[in-house]
Backbone atoms as SQL, in Angstrom:
CREATE TABLE atoms (id INTEGER PRIMARY KEY, chain TEXT, resi INTEGER, resn TEXT, atom TEXT, x REAL, y REAL, z REAL);
INSERT INTO atoms VALUES
  (1, 'A', 1, 'MET', 'N', 27.041, -20.410, 9.937),
  (2, 'A', 1, 'MET', 'CA', 27.028, -19.312, 8.396),
  (3, 'A', 1, 'MET', 'C', 27.661, -18.410, 7.897),
  (4, 'A', 2, 'THR', 'N', 28.039, -18.910, 6.558),
  (5, 'A', 2, 'THR', 'CA', 28.481, -17.705, 5.748),
  (6, 'A', 2, 'THR', 'C', 28.049, -16.676, 4.975),
  (7, 'A', 3, 'GLY', 'N', 28.108, -15.880, 4.903),
  (8, 'A', 3, 'GLY', 'CA', 27.371, -14.855, 3.965),
  (9, 'A', 3, 'GLY', 'C', 26.608, -15.218, 3.374),
  (10, 'A', 4, 'LYS', 'N', 27.156, -16.563, 2.069),
  (11, 'A', 4, 'LYS', 'CA', 26.262, -16.771, 0.774),
  (12, 'A', 4, 'LYS', 'C', 25.200, -17.102, 1.407),
  (13, 'A', 5, 'GLU', 'N', 24.835, -17.872, 3.257),
  (14, 'A', 5, 'GLU', 'CA', 24.536, -18.958, 3.924),
  (15, 'A', 5, 'GLU', 'C', 23.147, -17.793, 3.649),
  (16, 'A', 6, 'ARG', 'N', 23.375, -16.268, 4.495),
  (17, 'A', 6, 'ARG', 'CA', 22.181, -15.586, 5.424),
  (18, 'A', 6, 'ARG', 'C', 21.699, -15.344, 4.685),
  (19, 'A', 7, 'ALA', 'N', 22.359, -14.318, 3.018),
  (20, 'A', 7, 'ALA', 'CA', 21.742, -13.674, 1.853),
  (21, 'A', 7, 'ALA', 'C', 20.896, -14.641, 1.214),
  (22, 'A', 8, 'MET', 'N', 20.466, -15.984, 1.196),
  (23, 'A', 8, 'MET', 'CA', 19.991, -16.796, 1.108),
  (24, 'A', 8, 'MET', 'C', 18.636, -17.653, 1.875),
  (25, 'A', 9, 'ASN', 'N', 18.629, -16.901, 2.776),
  (26, 'A', 9, 'ASN', 'CA', 17.296, -17.255, 3.440),
  (27, 'A', 9, 'ASN', 'C', 17.304, -16.072, 4.288),
  (28, 'A', 10, 'PRO', 'N', 16.259, -14.914, 3.628),
  (29, 'A', 10, 'PRO', 'CA', 15.693, -13.361, 4.263),
  (30, 'A', 10, 'PRO', 'C', 15.139, -13.248, 5.481),
  (31, 'A', 11, 'ALA', 'N', 14.806, -14.449, 6.295),
  (32, 'A', 11, 'ALA', 'CA', 14.176, -14.630, 7.575),
  (33, 'A', 11, 'ALA', 'C', 15.350, -14.339, 8.801),
  (34, 'A', 12, 'GLU', 'N', 16.731, -14.145, 8.069),
  (35, 'A', 12, 'GLU', 'CA', 17.798, -14.332, 9.192),
  (36, 'A', 12, 'GLU', 'C', 18.782, -12.794, 8.462),
  (37, 'A', 13, 'ASP', 'N', 18.034, -12.537, 7.653),
  (38, 'A', 13, 'ASP', 'CA', 19.170, -11.469, 6.997),
  (39, 'A', 13, 'ASP', 'C', 18.422, -10.072, 6.992),
  (40, 'A', 14, 'ASP', 'N', 19.090, -9.221, 8.934),
  (41, 'A', 14, 'ASP', 'CA', 19.330, -7.664, 8.825),
  (42, 'A', 14, 'ASP', 'C', 19.781, -7.241, 8.252),
  (43, 'A', 15, 'ALA', 'N', 20.322, -7.604, 6.514),
  (44, 'A', 15, 'ALA', 'CA', 20.770, -6.571, 5.928),
  (45, 'A', 15, 'ALA', 'C', 19.847, -5.693, 4.960),
  (46, 'A', 16, 'ARG', 'N', 18.883, -6.605, 5.133),
  (47, 'A', 16, 'ARG', 'CA', 17.559, -6.038, 4.136),
  (48, 'A', 16, 'ARG', 'C', 17.000, -4.723, 4.494),
  (49, 'A', 17, 'PRO', 'N', 16.932, -3.494, 3.404),
  (50, 'A', 17, 'PRO', 'CA', 17.459, -2.213, 4.251),
  (51, 'A', 17, 'PRO', 'C', 15.719, -2.071, 4.460),
  (52, 'A', 18, 'GLN', 'N', 14.692, -3.256, 4.289),
  (53, 'A', 18, 'GLN', 'CA', 12.880, -2.922, 5.157),
  (54, 'A', 18, 'GLN', 'C', 13.120, -3.297, 6.934),
  (55, 'A', 19, 'ALA', 'N', 14.667, -3.303, 6.615),
  (56, 'A', 19, 'ALA', 'CA', 14.898, -3.681, 8.259),
  (57, 'A', 19, 'ALA', 'C', 15.188, -3.101, 9.244),
  (58, 'A', 20, 'ARG', 'N', 15.880, -1.431, 8.745),
  (59, 'A', 20, 'ARG', 'CA', 16.630, -0.879, 9.262),
  (60, 'A', 20, 'ARG', 'C', 15.713, 0.241, 8.651),
  (61, 'A', 21, 'LEU', 'N', 14.575, 1.125, 7.469),
  (62, 'A', 21, 'LEU', 'CA', 14.426, 1.498, 7.366),
  (63, 'A', 21, 'LEU', 'C', 12.958, 1.466, 7.503),
  (64, 'A', 22, 'LYS', 'N', 12.114, 3.297, 7.660),
  (65, 'A', 22, 'LYS', 'CA', 11.079, 3.332, 8.263),
  (66, 'A', 22, 'LYS', 'C', 10.158, 3.270, 7.076),
  (67, 'A', 23, 'PRO', 'N', 8.781, 2.998, 7.105),
  (68, 'A', 23, 'PRO', 'CA', 8.112, 2.755, 5.431),
  (69, 'A', 23, 'PRO', 'C', 7.095, 4.186, 5.120),
  (70, 'A', 24, 'VAL', 'N', 7.593, 4.950, 4.021),
  (71, 'A', 24, 'VAL', 'CA', 7.214, 6.128, 3.383),
  (72, 'A', 24, 'VAL', 'C', 5.742, 5.987, 3.468),
  (73, 'A', 25, 'LEU', 'N', 4.803, 5.045, 2.986),
  (74, 'A', 25, 'LEU', 'CA', 3.255, 4.435, 3.224),
  (75, 'A', 25, 'LEU', 'C', 3.342, 3.497, 3.520),
  (76, 'A', 26, 'VAL', 'N', 2.349, 3.391, 4.404),
  (77, 'A', 26, 'VAL', 'CA', 1.931, 2.179, 4.826),
  (78, 'A', 26, 'VAL', 'C', 0.115, 2.100, 4.696),
  (79, 'A', 27, 'VAL', 'N', -0.095, 1.060, 4.083),
  (80, 'A', 27, 'VAL', 'CA', -2.387, 0.655, 3.794),
  (81, 'A', 27, 'VAL', 'C', -2.339, -0.569, 4.769),
  (82, 'A', 28, 'ARG', 'N', -3.007, -0.243, 5.515),
  (83, 'A', 28, 'ARG', 'CA', -3.962, -1.218, 6.469),
  (84, 'A', 28, 'ARG', 'C', -5.436, -1.695, 6.311),
  (85, 'A', 29, 'GLU', 'N', -5.040, -2.662, 6.023),
  (86, 'A', 29, 'GLU', 'CA', -6.578, -3.252, 5.779),
  (87, 'A', 29, 'GLU', 'C', -7.223, -2.170, 4.865),
  (88, 'A', 30, 'LEU', 'N', -7.110, -1.933, 3.667),
  (89, 'A', 30, 'LEU', 'CA', -8.180, -0.839, 3.395),
  (90, 'A', 30, 'LEU', 'C', -8.998, -1.206, 1.994),
  (91, 'A', 31, 'SER', 'N', -10.378, -1.397, 2.362),
  (92, 'A', 31, 'SER', 'CA', -11.616, -1.752, 1.617),
  (93, 'A', 31, 'SER', 'C', -11.991, -0.897, 0.960),
  (94, 'A', 32, 'ALA', 'N', -12.845, -1.018, -0.055),
  (95, 'A', 32, 'ALA', 'CA', -13.055, 0.425, -1.264),
  (96, 'A', 32, 'ALA', 'C', -14.062, -0.718, -1.178),
  (97, 'A', 33, 'VAL', 'N', -15.399, -0.627, -1.300),
  (98, 'A', 33, 'VAL', 'CA', -16.550, -0.884, -2.148),
  (99, 'A', 33, 'VAL', 'C', -17.555, -0.001, -2.385),
  (100, 'A', 34, 'PHE', 'N', -18.044, -0.429, -3.536),
  (101, 'A', 34, 'PHE', 'CA', -19.365, 1.152, -4.147),
  (102, 'A', 34, 'PHE', 'C', -20.341, 0.383, -4.446),
  (103, 'A', 35, 'PRO', 'N', -21.444, 1.424, -4.239),
  (104, 'A', 35, 'PRO', 'CA', -22.854, 0.690, -4.166),
  (105, 'A', 35, 'PRO', 'C', -23.512, 0.610, -5.524),
  (106, 'A', 36, 'ASN', 'N', -23.999, -0.440, -6.077),
  (107, 'A', 36, 'ASN', 'CA', -24.638, -0.899, -7.491),
  (108, 'A', 36, 'ASN', 'C', -26.530, -1.671, -6.631),
  (109, 'A', 37, 'GLY', 'N', -26.822, -1.078, -5.877),
  (110, 'A', 37, 'GLY', 'CA', -28.372, -1.500, -5.906),
  (111, 'A', 37, 'GLY', 'C', -28.392, -2.633, -4.713),
  (112, 'A', 38, 'LEU', 'N', -27.121, -3.836, -4.583),
  (113, 'A', 38, 'LEU', 'CA', -27.247, -5.308, -3.572),
  (114, 'A', 38, 'LEU', 'C', -26.479, -4.821, -2.481),
  (115, 'A', 39, 'ALA', 'N', -25.216, -5.965, -2.630),
  (116, 'A', 39, 'ALA', 'CA', -24.198, -5.757, -1.866),
  (117, 'A', 39, 'ALA', 'C', -23.864, -4.755, -1.899),
  (118, 'A', 40, 'GLY', 'N', -22.953, -4.427, -2.758),
  (119, 'A', 40, 'GLY', 'CA', -22.175, -3.469, -3.152),
  (120, 'A', 40, 'GLY', 'C', -21.283, -4.488, -3.967),
  (121, 'A', 41, 'LEU', 'N', -20.898, -3.664, -4.561),
  (122, 'A', 41, 'LEU', 'CA', -19.243, -4.118, -5.476),
  (123, 'A', 41, 'LEU', 'C', -18.046, -3.489, -5.308),
  (124, 'A', 42, 'LYS', 'N', -17.256, -4.680, -4.595),
  (125, 'A', 42, 'LYS', 'CA', -16.094, -4.706, -3.897),
  (126, 'A', 42, 'LYS', 'C', -14.596, -4.120, -4.983),
  (127, 'A', 43, 'ALA', 'N', -14.178, -3.583, -4.707),
  (128, 'A', 43, 'ALA', 'CA', -13.385, -2.806, -5.906),
  (129, 'A', 43, 'ALA', 'C', -11.426, -3.355, -5.336),
  (130, 'A', 44, 'LEU', 'N', -11.919, -3.358, -3.443),
  (131, 'A', 44, 'LEU', 'CA', -10.672, -3.448, -2.798),
  (132, 'A', 44, 'LEU', 'C', -11.023, -4.103, -1.959),
  (133, 'A', 45, 'ASP', 'N', -10.224, -5.312, -1.435),
  (134, 'A', 45, 'ASP', 'CA', -10.693, -6.239, -0.252),
  (135, 'A', 45, 'ASP', 'C', -9.218, -6.225, 0.921),
  (136, 'A', 46, 'ARG', 'N', -9.436, -5.464, 1.899),
  (137, 'A', 46, 'ARG', 'CA', -8.683, -5.674, 2.904),
  (138, 'A', 46, 'ARG', 'C', -6.886, -5.446, 2.238),
  (139, 'A', 47, 'LEU', 'N', -6.835, -4.367, 1.727),
  (140, 'A', 47, 'LEU', 'CA', -5.368, -5.151, 0.927),
  (141, 'A', 47, 'LEU', 'C', -4.353, -4.037, 2.138),
  (142, 'A', 48, 'THR', 'N', -3.089, -4.777, 2.063),
  (143, 'A', 48, 'THR', 'CA', -2.081, -4.086, 2.803),
  (144, 'A', 48, 'THR', 'C', -0.961, -4.906, 3.158),
  (145, 'A', 49, 'PHE', 'N', -0.286, -3.889, 2.752),
  (146, 'A', 49, 'PHE', 'CA', 1.428, -3.050, 2.694),
  (147, 'A', 49, 'PHE', 'C', 1.606, -2.101, 2.479),
  (148, 'A', 50, 'SER', 'N', 3.182, -2.350, 2.268),
  (149, 'A', 50, 'SER', 'CA', 4.419, -0.782, 3.400),
  (150, 'A', 50, 'SER', 'C', 5.488, -0.466, 1.547),
  (151, 'A', 51, 'VAL', 'N', 5.220, 0.864, 1.367),
  (152, 'A', 51, 'VAL', 'CA', 5.951, 1.469, 0.690),
  (153, 'A', 51, 'VAL', 'C', 7.861, 1.663, 1.561),
  (154, 'A', 52, 'TYR', 'N', 8.746, 1.230, 1.352),
  (155, 'A', 52, 'TYR', 'CA', 9.428, 2.013, 1.907),
  (156, 'A', 52, 'TYR', 'C', 10.622, 3.088, 0.687),
  (157, 'A', 53, 'PRO', 'N', 11.232, 3.660, 1.280),
  (158, 'A', 53, 'PRO', 'CA', 11.952, 5.148, 0.801),
  (159, 'A', 53, 'PRO', 'C', 12.832, 3.862, -0.422),
  (160, 'A', 54, 'GLN', 'N', 12.834, 4.526, -1.568),
  (161, 'A', 54, 'GLN', 'CA', 13.954, 4.393, -2.527),
  (162, 'A', 54, 'GLN', 'C', 12.981, 2.722, -3.639),
  (163, 'A', 55, 'GLU', 'N', 12.401, 2.494, -2.775),
  (164, 'A', 55, 'GLU', 'CA', 11.410, 1.197, -3.418),
  (165, 'A', 55, 'GLU', 'C', 10.782, 2.119, -4.930),
  (166, 'A', 56, 'PHE', 'N', 10.772, 0.825, -5.466),
  (167, 'A', 56, 'PHE', 'CA', 10.055, 0.470, -6.935),
  (168, 'A', 56, 'PHE', 'C', 8.786, 0.303, -6.966),
  (169, 'A', 57, 'VAL', 'N', 7.473, 0.450, -6.946),
  (170, 'A', 57, 'VAL', 'CA', 6.286, 0.049, -6.769),
  (171, 'A', 57, 'VAL', 'C', 5.307, 0.140, -8.263),
  (172, 'A', 58, 'CYS', 'N', 5.021, -1.579, -8.429),
  (173, 'A', 58, 'CYS', 'CA', 4.197, -1.113, -9.759),
  (174, 'A', 58, 'CYS', 'C', 3.020, -1.537, -9.335),
  (175, 'A', 59, 'VAL', 'N', 1.413, -1.100, -10.171),
  (176, 'A', 59, 'VAL', 'CA', 0.350, -1.769, -9.517),
  (177, 'A', 59, 'VAL', 'C', -0.060, -2.414, -11.080),
  (178, 'A', 60, 'LEU', 'N', 0.155, -3.562, -10.883),
  (179, 'A', 60, 'LEU', 'CA', -0.529, -4.392, -12.123),
  (180, 'A', 60, 'LEU', 'C', -1.817, -5.714, -12.052),
  (181, 'A', 61, 'GLY', 'N', -2.654, -5.264, -12.938),
  (182, 'A', 61, 'GLY', 'CA', -3.784, -5.994, -12.835),
  (183, 'A', 61, 'GLY', 'C', -4.777, -5.875, -14.217),
  (184, 'A', 62, 'PRO', 'N', -5.843, -6.546, -14.214),
  (185, 'A', 62, 'PRO', 'CA', -6.516, -6.504, -15.218),
  (186, 'A', 62, 'PRO', 'C', -7.167, -4.834, -15.111),
  (187, 'A', 63, 'SER', 'N', -8.037, -4.795, -16.185),
  (188, 'A', 63, 'SER', 'CA', -9.258, -4.610, -15.949),
  (189, 'A', 63, 'SER', 'C', -10.437, -4.314, -14.545),
  (190, 'A', 64, 'GLY', 'N', -10.987, -3.182, -14.503),
  (191, 'A', 64, 'GLY', 'CA', -12.086, -3.454, -12.775),
  (192, 'A', 64, 'GLY', 'C', -11.094, -4.263, -11.932),
  (193, 'A', 65, 'SER', 'N', -9.785, -4.262, -11.712),
  (194, 'A', 65, 'SER', 'CA', -8.882, -5.146, -10.888),
  (195, 'A', 65, 'SER', 'C', -8.898, -3.539, -9.505),
  (196, 'A', 66, 'GLY', 'N', -9.077, -2.697, -9.167),
  (197, 'A', 66, 'GLY', 'CA', -9.375, -1.624, -8.338),
  (198, 'A', 66, 'GLY', 'C', -8.701, -0.749, -8.194),
  (199, 'A', 67, 'LYS', 'N', -7.001, -0.868, -9.292),
  (200, 'A', 67, 'LYS', 'CA', -5.965, -0.100, -9.802),
  (201, 'A', 67, 'LYS', 'C', -5.802, 1.478, -9.968),
  (202, 'A', 68, 'SER', 'N', -7.185, 2.242, -10.494),
  (203, 'A', 68, 'SER', 'CA', -7.293, 3.140, -10.136),
  (204, 'A', 68, 'SER', 'C', -7.730, 3.925, -9.643),
  (205, 'A', 69, 'THR', 'N', -8.729, 2.539, -8.319),
  (206, 'A', 69, 'THR', 'CA', -9.536, 2.600, -7.012),
  (207, 'A', 69, 'THR', 'C', -8.628, 3.418, -6.234),
  (208, 'A', 70, 'LEU', 'N', -7.239, 2.307, -6.276),
  (209, 'A', 70, 'LEU', 'CA', -6.311, 1.996, -5.328),
  (210, 'A', 70, 'LEU', 'C', -5.898, 3.560, -5.231),
  (211, 'A', 71, 'LEU', 'N', -4.943, 4.138, -6.340),
  (212, 'A', 71, 'LEU', 'CA', -4.747, 5.540, -6.554),
  (213, 'A', 71, 'LEU', 'C', -5.457, 6.166, -5.940),
  (214, 'A', 72, 'LEU', 'N', -7.134, 6.689, -6.272),
  (215, 'A', 72, 'LEU', 'CA', -7.722, 7.374, -5.990),
  (216, 'A', 72, 'LEU', 'C', -7.822, 7.752, -4.618),
  (217, 'A', 73, 'ILE', 'N', -7.527, 6.570, -3.932),
  (218, 'A', 73, 'ILE', 'CA', -7.396, 6.595, -2.237),
  (219, 'A', 73, 'ILE', 'C', -6.295, 6.682, -1.422),
  (220, 'A', 74, 'LEU', 'N', -4.964, 6.721, -2.227),
  (221, 'A', 74, 'LEU', 'CA', -3.264, 7.206, -1.823),
  (222, 'A', 74, 'LEU', 'C', -3.507, 8.749, -2.087),
  (223, 'A', 75, 'SER', 'N', -4.044, 9.297, -3.265),
  (224, 'A', 75, 'SER', 'CA', -4.193, 10.118, -3.368),
  (225, 'A', 75, 'SER', 'C', -4.658, 11.164, -2.657),
  (226, 'A', 76, 'ARG', 'N', -5.646, 10.568, -1.791),
  (227, 'A', 76, 'ARG', 'CA', -6.714, 11.228, -1.073),
  (228, 'A', 76, 'ARG', 'C', -7.757, 11.686, -2.315),
  (229, 'A', 77, 'LEU', 'N', -8.098, 11.871, -3.083),
  (230, 'A', 77, 'LEU', 'CA', -8.915, 12.312, -3.913),
  (231, 'A', 77, 'LEU', 'C', -10.470, 11.127, -3.651),
  (232, 'A', 78, 'LEU', 'N', -10.863, 9.910, -3.241),
  (233, 'A', 78, 'LEU', 'CA', -11.671, 9.287, -2.937),
  (234, 'A', 78, 'LEU', 'C', -10.950, 8.947, -1.826),
  (235, 'A', 79, 'PRO', 'N', -11.549, 8.155, -0.031),
  (236, 'A', 79, 'PRO', 'CA', -11.647, 8.290, 0.785),
  (237, 'A', 79, 'PRO', 'C', -12.225, 6.836, 0.675),
  (238, 'A', 80, 'PRO', 'N', -11.522, 5.424, 0.940),
  (239, 'A', 80, 'PRO', 'CA', -11.087, 4.542, 1.095),
  (240, 'A', 80, 'PRO', 'C', -12.559, 3.674, 2.054),
  (241, 'A', 81, 'SER', 'N', -13.647, 3.124, 2.566),
  (242, 'A', 81, 'SER', 'CA', -14.592, 2.526, 2.433),
  (243, 'A', 81, 'SER', 'C', -13.813, 2.324, 4.333),
  (244, 'A', 82, 'GLU', 'N', -12.974, 1.629, 4.001),
  (245, 'A', 82, 'GLU', 'CA', -12.437, 0.469, 5.215),
  (246, 'A', 82, 'GLU', 'C', -11.022, 0.339, 5.393),
  (247, 'A', 83, 'GLY', 'N', -10.120, 1.083, 6.461),
  (248, 'A', 83, 'GLY', 'CA', -8.805, 0.897, 6.778),
  (249, 'A', 83, 'GLY', 'C', -8.489, 2.122, 6.150),
  (250, 'A', 84, 'GLU', 'N', -6.718, 2.145, 7.161),
  (251, 'A', 84, 'GLU', 'CA', -6.293, 3.299, 7.267),
  (252, 'A', 84, 'GLU', 'C', -4.764, 3.407, 6.239),
  (253, 'A', 85, 'VAL', 'N', -4.521, 4.408, 5.743),
  (254, 'A', 85, 'VAL', 'CA', -3.429, 4.986, 5.336),
  (255, 'A', 85, 'VAL', 'C', -2.058, 5.618, 5.946),
  (256, 'A', 86, 'TYR', 'N', -1.050, 5.822, 6.124),
  (257, 'A', 86, 'TYR', 'CA', 0.073, 6.328, 6.085),
  (258, 'A', 86, 'TYR', 'C', 1.228, 6.806, 5.603),
  (259, 'A', 87, 'TYR', 'N', 0.965, 8.468, 5.885),
  (260, 'A', 87, 'TYR', 'CA', 1.592, 8.425, 4.462),
  (261, 'A', 87, 'TYR', 'C', 3.175, 9.214, 5.367),
  (262, 'A', 88, 'GLN', 'N', 4.366, 8.980, 6.116),
  (263, 'A', 88, 'GLN', 'CA', 5.442, 10.013, 6.670),
  (264, 'A', 88, 'GLN', 'C', 5.035, 9.037, 8.214),
  (265, 'A', 89, 'GLY', 'N', 4.256, 8.249, 8.390),
  (266, 'A', 89, 'GLY', 'CA', 4.154, 7.627, 9.860),
  (267, 'A', 89, 'GLY', 'C', 2.844, 9.087, 10.204),
  (268, 'A', 90, 'ARG', 'N', 2.269, 9.681, 9.387),
  (269, 'A', 90, 'ARG', 'CA', 1.153, 10.452, 9.821),
  (270, 'A', 90, 'ARG', 'C', -0.455, 10.084, 9.156),
  (271, 'A', 91, 'PRO', 'N', -1.681, 10.185, 9.825),
  (272, 'A', 91, 'PRO', 'CA', -2.829, 8.843, 8.978),
  (273, 'A', 91, 'PRO', 'C', -2.722, 9.727, 7.811),
  (274, 'A', 92, 'LEU', 'N', -2.978, 9.734, 6.414),
  (275, 'A', 92, 'LEU', 'CA', -2.831, 10.367, 5.558),
  (276, 'A', 92, 'LEU', 'C', -4.623, 11.254, 5.195),
  (277, 'A', 93, 'SER', 'N', -5.078, 12.268, 5.609),
  (278, 'A', 93, 'SER', 'CA', -6.883, 12.542, 5.354),
  (279, 'A', 93, 'SER', 'C', -6.801, 13.256, 4.945),
  (280, 'A', 94, 'ARG', 'N', -5.385, 14.213, 4.407),
  (281, 'A', 94, 'ARG', 'CA', -6.287, 14.686, 3.156),
  (282, 'A', 94, 'ARG', 'C', -5.354, 14.680, 1.383),
  (283, 'A', 95, 'PRO', 'N', -6.228, 15.228, 1.342),
  (284, 'A', 95, 'PRO', 'CA', -4.873, 15.312, -0.335),
  (285, 'A', 95, 'PRO', 'C', -2.711, 15.856, 0.627),
  (286, 'A', 96, 'GLN', 'N', -2.402, 15.970, -0.136),
  (287, 'A', 96, 'GLN', 'CA', -0.936, 16.387, -0.317),
  (288, 'A', 96, 'GLN', 'C', -0.750, 17.178, -0.973),
  (289, 'A', 97, 'ARG', 'N', 0.425, 18.180, -1.469),
  (290, 'A', 97, 'ARG', 'CA', 1.053, 18.711, -2.391),
  (291, 'A', 97, 'ARG', 'C', 2.262, 17.748, -2.321),
  (292, 'A', 98, 'GLU', 'N', 2.401, 17.272, -2.105),
  (293, 'A', 98, 'GLU', 'CA', 4.338, 15.804, -3.250),
  (294, 'A', 98, 'GLU', 'C', 3.113, 15.140, -2.852),
  (295, 'A', 99, 'ILE', 'N', 1.732, 14.771, -3.653),
  (296, 'A', 99, 'ILE', 'CA', 1.667, 13.387, -4.017),
  (297, 'A', 99, 'ILE', 'C', 0.540, 13.509, -5.108),
  (298, 'A', 100, 'GLY', 'N', 1.148, 13.334, -5.949),
  (299, 'A', 100, 'GLY', 'CA', 0.500, 13.183, -7.310),
  (300, 'A', 100, 'GLY', 'C', -0.248, 12.484, -8.373),
  (301, 'A', 101, 'LEU', 'N', -0.895, 12.564, -8.927),
  (302, 'A', 101, 'LEU', 'CA', -2.189, 11.855, -10.121),
  (303, 'A', 101, 'LEU', 'C', -2.107, 11.951, -11.449);
Protein backbone atom coordinates (compact mmCIF):
# COMPACT_ATOMS: atom_id res chain seq x y z
CA MET A 1 0.00 0.00 0.00
CA THR A 2 1.40 3.39 -0.97
CA GLY A 3 1.52 6.37 1.39
CA LYS A 4 -1.26 8.04 -0.58
CA GLU A 5 -3.51 4.97 -0.25
CA ARG A 6 -2.76 4.74 3.47
CA ALA A 7 -3.70 8.41 4.01
CA MET A 8 -7.03 7.77 2.31
CA ASN A 9 -7.79 4.90 4.70
CA PRO A 10 -8.03 6.42 8.23
CA ALA A 11 -8.54 3.00 9.83
CA GLU A 12 -4.96 2.10 8.91
CA ASP A 13 -3.39 5.54 9.37
CA ASP A 14 -1.45 5.35 12.65
CA ALA A 15 0.20 8.69 11.85
CA ARG A 16 -2.88 10.56 13.12
CA PRO A 17 -2.17 12.64 16.27
CA GLN A 18 -4.98 10.87 18.18
CA ALA A 19 -3.17 7.53 17.73
CA ARG A 20 -0.14 8.87 19.66
CA LEU A 21 -1.44 11.48 22.10
CA LYS A 22 -3.56 11.20 25.21
CA PRO A 23 -6.72 13.31 25.22
CA VAL A 24 -6.78 16.47 27.33
CA LEU A 25 -10.52 16.21 27.85
CA VAL A 26 -12.69 13.08 27.86
CA VAL A 27 -16.48 13.22 28.15
CA ARG A 28 -18.32 9.90 28.61
CA GLU A 29 -22.08 9.36 28.51
CA LEU A 30 -22.76 12.92 29.72
CA SER A 31 -26.40 13.77 30.36
CA ALA A 32 -28.11 16.82 31.80
CA VAL A 33 -31.77 16.79 32.78
CA PHE A 34 -33.59 19.80 34.22
CA PRO A 35 -36.77 19.31 36.25
CA ASN A 36 -39.87 20.71 34.55
CA GLY A 37 -42.67 19.17 36.61
CA LEU A 38 -42.97 16.05 34.46
CA ALA A 39 -40.22 13.67 33.39
CA GLY A 40 -37.65 16.46 33.03
CA LEU A 41 -36.14 18.35 30.13
CA LYS A 42 -33.10 16.62 28.60
CA ALA A 43 -30.51 19.21 27.63
CA LEU A 44 -27.80 16.60 26.93
CA ASP A 45 -28.31 12.90 26.33
CA ARG A 46 -25.33 10.51 26.66
CA LEU A 47 -22.80 12.78 24.96
CA THR A 48 -19.35 11.20 24.44
CA PHE A 49 -16.24 12.79 22.89
CA SER A 50 -12.52 13.46 23.45
CA VAL A 51 -10.38 16.52 22.79
CA TYR A 52 -6.69 16.07 22.03
CA PRO A 53 -3.79 18.53 22.48
CA GLN A 54 -3.70 21.31 19.85
CA GLU A 55 -7.17 20.37 18.61
CA PHE A 56 -9.66 23.16 17.91
CA VAL A 57 -13.25 22.29 18.81
CA CYS A 58 -16.42 24.22 18.01
CA VAL A 59 -19.83 23.63 19.63
CA LEU A 60 -22.63 24.55 17.25
CA GLY A 61 -26.38 24.13 17.44
CA PRO A 62 -29.68 25.93 17.56
CA SER A 63 -30.98 27.78 20.57
CA GLY A 64 -31.91 25.36 23.33
CA SER A 65 -29.73 22.49 22.09
CA GLY A 66 -27.50 22.32 25.21
CA LYS A 67 -24.40 24.30 24.18
CA SER A 68 -24.30 26.49 27.30
CA THR A 69 -25.23 23.54 29.51
CA LEU A 70 -22.27 21.59 28.12
CA LEU A 71 -19.87 24.49 28.77
CA LEU A 72 -21.20 24.97 32.30
CA ILE A 73 -20.67 21.27 33.04
CA LEU A 74 -17.17 21.29 31.52
CA SER A 75 -16.27 24.27 33.71
CA ARG A 76 -17.89 22.46 36.69
CA LEU A 77 -20.22 25.36 37.39
CA LEU A 78 -23.08 22.87 36.89
CA PRO A 79 -23.00 19.18 37.85
CA PRO A 80 -24.04 16.64 35.20
CA SER A 81 -27.10 14.47 35.81
CA GLU A 82 -25.10 11.45 34.59
CA GLY A 83 -21.76 10.72 33.02
CA GLU A 84 -18.11 11.46 33.57
CA VAL A 85 -15.71 14.23 32.61
CA TYR A 86 -11.93 13.75 32.77
CA TYR A 87 -9.46 16.61 32.45
CA GLN A 88 -5.79 15.70 31.92
CA GLY A 89 -6.52 12.11 32.93
CA ARG A 90 -8.26 12.94 36.22
CA PRO A 91 -11.97 13.16 37.04
CA LEU A 92 -13.18 16.75 36.85
CA SER A 93 -14.97 17.19 40.16
CA ARG A 94 -14.59 20.92 40.86
CA PRO A 95 -13.78 24.13 38.98
CA GLN A 96 -10.17 24.40 37.77
CA ARG A 97 -8.19 27.64 37.45
CA GLU A 98 -7.03 26.75 33.94
CA ILE A 99 -10.62 26.31 32.68
CA GLY A 100 -12.40 29.55 31.85
CA LEU A 101 -15.83 30.36 30.53
